[in-house]
Residue, then its C-alpha position, 0 to 999 in steps of 0.5 A: m197125484d191129482l191137483s185141485v183148486m180150493f176156495f177157503g175164504a180169505d179175511s176180507a180186510t186181508a184181501a183188500r190190503s193185498d190188492g191195493g185196497t180195491g177189494d178185488s182179489a180172488t180166493a180159492a181154498g177149502g177145509g178146516a173143520t168147517g170147510g173151506s173156499p175163496t173170497a176177496a171183499a173190501g171192508g171188513g168186521a164180522t158183518g162183512g164188506s159191501p154187497a158190491s164187493h161180494a158181487r165182484t168176489y163171486d165173479d172172481i170165483l167164477t173166473v178162477a173156476r173157469t180158468a182152472d177147468r180150462l187148464g185141466f185141474h182135477a176139481v174145485w172145492t168150496p167151503e161152508r162158512h157162516f157169520q165170520q169175517v173169513g169166508q163171508v161169500f160161502p154160506s151155502p156150497p150147493v148154491l155156489s157149486a150149482a153156478l160153478a157147475v153150469a160155468t165149467e165143463r170138465i172139472r169136478i165140483r165139490a164141497g169142502s166141506v158141508v157142515l153136516p150137523l147143521h143140515h138134515p141128510l135128506k136135504v143135503a142129498e137133494d141139494w147135491a143131486v141137483v148139482d150132480n145133474l147140472s154138472h152131468g155127474r161131476a159132484g162130490l163132497s166132503v162132510a165135516t162136524g163143525w168147530h165154531s159155535a157161532d155156526f150152530t146158531l142155525a142148529p143150536g141143539h146139534y152142537e154138543d153131539r155134532r161128531r156123533r151126528t156127522l158119522e152116523a149120517v154118513p151111511e144114511l147120506r149114501r142110502l139116500w143118494a142111492g134112492e133108498a126109501v127112508t122113514y122120517p117123522d113129518g110135520t105132525g110127528r107121523p112116520v113118512t117114508v120118502v125118496p129124495q128127488p131128483r135122482p143123481v147122475q152118479r150111482e155112488l156119491p164121491l165122499w170124504i170126511t174132513t179132519s183137522g188132524n185127529p188120528e181117530t178121524w182118519e181111522t174113522a174115515g178108513r172104516l167108512r170107506a170114505g176119502v179123507l180131507g186133511a191139511t198140511v198146515g200145523q202137522s209135520r211130515d212124520e205125523l202125516a205119514d202116521k195118519i195116512d198109514r192108519y187110514r190106509r190100514a183101516c180102509a183096507a180092513a173095512p167092508d165095501q160101503a159104496g165108497t172108495d176102494a180098499h186103497g181109499r183117497v187122501t186129499l191134502m189141502a195146502h196154501t198155494y202160490v207158484g211164483a216166478d221165484d222164492a223171493e217174489v213169493r215170500r214178498l207177495a205171500a207173507a202179509p196176507l198169509k200171516a194175516y190169515l193165520g193170525s185171524y184163524l188163531r184169534q177165531t179159534a182162541a175166541n171159540r175156545a173161550a166162548d165154549a168154556r173149555g178154558g183159556a182166553e183170547l190171544t193178545g196182539e203180541q201172542t198172536a204175532m208170535l204164534t203167526e210168525f212161527a206157523f208162517q216160517r214152519y210152513l214155508n219150510w214144509g207143507s206148502l206150495l209157496g215158492s218158485p216152480g222148482t221149489c213147489a215141484k219138490m214139494l209135490a213130489d214129497l207129498r206124492d211119496l208121502g202117500c197123497d192122492e190129491v192136493a187141494c190148493f188153497i189160493d184165496f188167502g189174500i193174494g190178488r186176482d191177477e197173481v192168483l191166475a198167473g200162479l194157476h198157469r205155472l202150477a198147471e205147467l208143473r202138473e203137466a211136467a209131472l205126468 
């Protein structure tokens, strides 16, 4: 089983608090329905921290990526996020991935995830072909439908049918990556046949479908012979076992589509901090992880209310109660938060569950020095498991 690091985008205020108010923490995570990756910035609010704090965050991201590369981690994932307090430094996965490509030597460079309905597939193919060339064939990406309506300020007409657009674009993206000529309307409305440039190094695009937990998405990823990028948070072991089984069966029954093999590839995201002992981890991770979970819950509730699907924004008391429940449940199963022994047991369980790769969220608000120390401990666990 492979281990990767994933930047997800910590709440800037959380990062500042956990780092003593300096705003110098580093983050790594990925996923959610829109994508995922790291951040640490002073300040707060939807408009974000200062330019200087964001510049420090990019330096931290590069430091984490170089360290992960040197320690032998499998991949580094970065998300796509727009206009929110969470993930302010991740508006463009290919731009950041280009920097990561030239800053590292062997680690794979991936998006977790590209919000596909926000972009023309031709532009996605071109951007990631650049990353593939800069990394000498290490690029890969997971595509997501997106879930936050504010993201679609960039493409307001694509929100309602975002799922259809995403799934229909997957075969198109593969054709473009392979260098097939595709016809699109130009600025005058005339059909024009184009071939994307530059040509990528890899003949086939390593591709995942991101899911927030819908079993149908797992089966669709299998039918498309794509990998699946899911998460442990918010799901029981039995629920995940059922979804992995559905995915494997769909993948085995699907025809070859220049994607994964008949077995497929399951990547699961999990918040990660390997500490010296369980007590230390609970002490360091409790406040930032609860703040992160609370921010996610508030954002989800606000989006549902704005999207006219019913419900209202959560009260502070409701958020606190739900956050505490989620935190305790997550500590019991699904996270890599604990001592080396505790995390080794969880990794073994995830492997037995059928997980091919764990994408480790490391940027939920723990300070940079602790993140780097945790990476070294995690690398030791990986070596011991080989």
